[in-house]
N, C-alpha and C positions, 0 to 999 in steps of 0.2 A: 185936731183940737182937743184940749182937755181943760176943764174948769173944775176946781174943787170947792165944794160948798158944804156948809154945816146946817143941818135942820133938826128940829125936835121930833120926838116920837109922835106927838099930835099931828104935826105937819105931814109925816109919813103916812099915818093912818088916814088922814083926810084925803091925801092924794089918791090912795087906793080906793077909798069909798067913793070919791067923786068920779073916778074913771068908770066904776061899775054903775053908778047912778046915771051916767051919760051914755050907757049902753055900749061902752067900748068892750070889745071882746078880750077879756083878761083871763089867762090861765095861770094858776099858781098851785104850789104844793098844798094838798089838803090831806089830813089824816082820814084814812078809809079803812076801818077795822084795825088791823095791826100794821098796815102799810101806809106809806105816804106816797102820793102820786099827784100828777098835775090834773087839774079839773077846771072846767069853765066856772068862774066865780059868779055867784049871785049875791044879792044883798043879804047880809047876815052870815055868810060863810066865813069861817075862821082859817086863816093861813097857818099852816103848820110851823111850829117853832122847835128848836133844839133837836133836830133830826140830823142824821148823818147823810143820808142819800135817799132820793126818791127811787121807787121800784124801777120805773122806766125813764129813759132819757127824753130830751125834748126834740130829738131828731125827727120824730114822726110829724111834727108841725111843718117841716119842709119836705120830708120824704115819708109820706103816709104808708101804713102797713099794706094798704091796697088802694089803687087809684085807676080810674079809667083813662086810658091814653086817647082813644077815639071810639066812636061807634059807627055802625054802617047799616044801610038799608038797601036791600036788593029791589030794584024797580025794573022789571023785565030783564033785559040783558045788561042793564047798567047797574053799577053799585055807587051809591051816594055815601060819601064819607062825611062824618061830622066830627071835627076836632074839638077838644076840650076848650071851653071858653075861659081864657085866663083872667078875664075881667071880673069873674064872679068869685074869685078867691078873696076871702075877707082879710082886712087888716087885723093883726093880732098882737097883743102885748103879752109877752112871757115874763112873769113876775117871780122874783126870788129863785132864779136859776143859779145853780152852783157854777163856779168858774170852769170846772172840768167839762160841764155840758156845753157852756158857751164856746169853749175852745174847740169842741167837736165839729163846729160848722166849717172851720177852715179845711180840714181834710175831706169833709163831705163835699164842700164846694169844689175842691180839687178833683175829686172823683167824677163829679157830674159835669165837669167842664174841661177835662184834660184833652179830649179828642173831639168832643161834640158838646155844644152848648145845650144843656137840657132845660128847655123853657119852663117845664112844670116845676122843677126844683127851684130854678132861679127866680121865678115869679113868686112862689110861696116864700122863699127866703127874703125877698125884697119887701114883703109885706109884714115881716116880723120885726117888732121893736123888742129888744132883749134887755131886760133889767136883771142883772146878776147881783147876788149878795155874796160878799166875801165869806169864806168858811171860817168860823170861829171854833169849830170842833171837828174831829176826824176819828177814824178808827184804824185798825191794823191793815185793812184792805186798801186804804188810800195811799197812792204813790205818785201823785201829780208832779211833785218836785223832781222825780226821777226821769220824767219825760218832758222836761222844759216847761212845765206849768207851775202852778202854785196856788195856795188858798186865796190869794188876792190877784191872780192873773186876770187881766182885762181883755184878753184876746176874744173877739167875737161879740163883745158886749157894746151896747149903745150907752148904757148907764151902769155903773157899779156902785153898790151901797155897802158900807161897812158899819156894823153896829159898834158903838163905843161903850165903855164901861158904865157911863151914866145914862144909858139907853137913848142917847141922841145918836145921830147918824152922819157919817161922812158920805157925801154924794159926789162921785166923779162923773162928769158929763163928758163922754168920749166921742160922740158923733153929733152932727147937726140934728139928726132925727131925735136923738136922746135929749138934746138941749131943748128942742121944740116941745117935746112931751113934758119935760120938767117945768118949763116956764108957763105952760098952759095951766098946770094944776097947782104949782107951789109958788106962793107969793112972798113967803117969809123965809129967807135963807141968808146966812152970813158967810163971808169968805172963810176958807179953811186951809189956807196955804201952809200953815205950820203944823197941821195934824199929820203925824207919821203913822199910817195904818198898819205897817208891818208888825208892830209890837202888840197889836190886838188880834192877830190872825192865829189860826190853828198851827201847831208845830208838826209839820209833816216831814219826816226824815227823808234824806236821799238814800235809797237802798242800793242803787247800782249806777254805773256810769253808762249813759246812753251810747256814747261813741264806742266804748269798749264792747257793748252788746252788739252793735252793728258790725264791728270787726270780727267778732266771734261767729256771727251768723253767716258772714261771707264765705266761710269754709265749712259750714256745718250741715250742708244739705244731706250728706250720707251718714251723719252722726247717729249712733245708737240711742242718743238722748231722746229722740222723738218717740221711740217705742216705749222707753222707760216712763216718759211723762204721760203718755196717752193710754196707758194700760187700763185705767178705770173710766175713761171717757165714754159716755153713752151715745154721743152724737145727737143729742137732743135739740141743739140749737139755741138753748136758753141764753148762752153767753152772747151770741150774735144779736138776738132780739132785744136785749137790754143795753147793748153797746151804743154809745153816742156816735160812733164813726163807721160801724159796719154798714155796707151799702150793697151787699149781694141781693140781686132780685131775679125773679122769674117772670116770664110773660105767659099769660094764659088767655085762651080764646073762650069767650062765653057767648055761644050762639044758640038761637032757637028759630027755626023756620027761616024766614027771609031777612032777619035782623040779627045783630050781634054787637059785641064790643070786645075790645082788647084791653086787658087789665095787667098792670104791673103790680107785683106783690113781693113782699119780703121773702128772701131765701137765705140759705147759709152754706158756705163752703164746707161746713162740718157735716152736712147731710150726705149720705152715701149716694143719693140720686143726683146730686148737684153736677157731677162730672160724668155721669153714666151716658155712654154713646148709644145711639140706636142699634149699633151692631152688637151691643152687649158688653163691649170693652169698657173698662173704667180705669183711667190713668191714675186715679187715686182710690184704689180698691181697699185700702186699709185705713183704720182710724188714725194710725200714726202718720200716714201721709197727709191726711186731712188736718191733723193738728199742726204738722209742720207748715202746711200752707197758711194756716191762720196766723202763726207767729211770723213767718217770713213776709207775708203780705203786709202786716202792720209795721214791721220794723226794718224790712229791707226793700221790698218792691215799691211801697208807697213813697218812702223817702227818695228813692231813685227816680221815680216817675213824676211825682208832683211836689217833691221837696217838703213833704209833711209826714210826720209820724202818725200812724193810724191808731194811736192809743193816747188817751188823755189822763190815764191813771185814776179813773173814777172808782175802780174796784167792783163795779156792778157784776161783772162776769163771775168773779170769785164768790160774791154773796149769793148769786142766783144758781150756782152750780149744784145740782142735786147730789153729786158725789164728791164735793169739796175739792175740786181742782182749783188751785190757787195760782193764777197767772203770775203774780208777783214772785212767789216761791220758784216758779219755773224760770222766770227771766233771770233771777239771781243765780240759779244753778247753771244756766247757760253762760252767764258772764264769768262765773268763777271756775267753769269747767276748763281743765288744762288739756 
């Protein structure tokens, strides 16, 4: 389903204020120091405007940085397991999400469901209503159009909102959940069938051909390009932690006495310990091998396995990198490499 409507700025502001006043859990981008990031809104909070990108993605709302899988208690010779209560996961509205973040939930969902249905991820995702805002500005790190996305891409969104030059808004109702949320809080809206949003969107160039990149990668496993590109990589993991699609995790045991719990926490294939065997052998012992894994995973292995590219072109990894590794620059060089 898709319905296009036109609303005023006052209607948009009242919609958000009313959700907060009715104690709906709404997270939105807020300016915090010099950074913009998602925060639980309270009355009086001001949603950030005219920013390029939030520091972190919204993946953590479905795939938290750390979460308890189950806990246990030893009672004599018996062990009593207690699984996580899925019913206590709250309903959440994510407000003013960029399209590249919304699109990240498709590859995430593919990862967490390709061989095993992950109930924790699926339950959290099912309780998120995602309201994205089309991008009207961009920077040189943005390349969503090169990975089959765009500044007005609606993939993953329940509602998408596009700001118009007169500060009114085009609202696209994309799912039944989005329609229900909108109709609950917005009473005045006009049909908008004749509004063409594309002319109001940011101009994000297409920097490389995705199919050509995949063809190049198919025979690039032993290419010297990985060493060339990774020479300044620190293996810090910043790129993975800000990425909307990275889903590497570790399992940790937290025990004390007769009780304990098992925790899943974010990890990164860029870390040297990620593939270290108990024997001491590491099949990816160099940073070049780990960088190769990152690129091949996103642009070869994921498309082959789940039919989704593991990158949405948000540019966060390039902005977050302390040594200025630019993934867009590297992808272009791979595509153009003869």
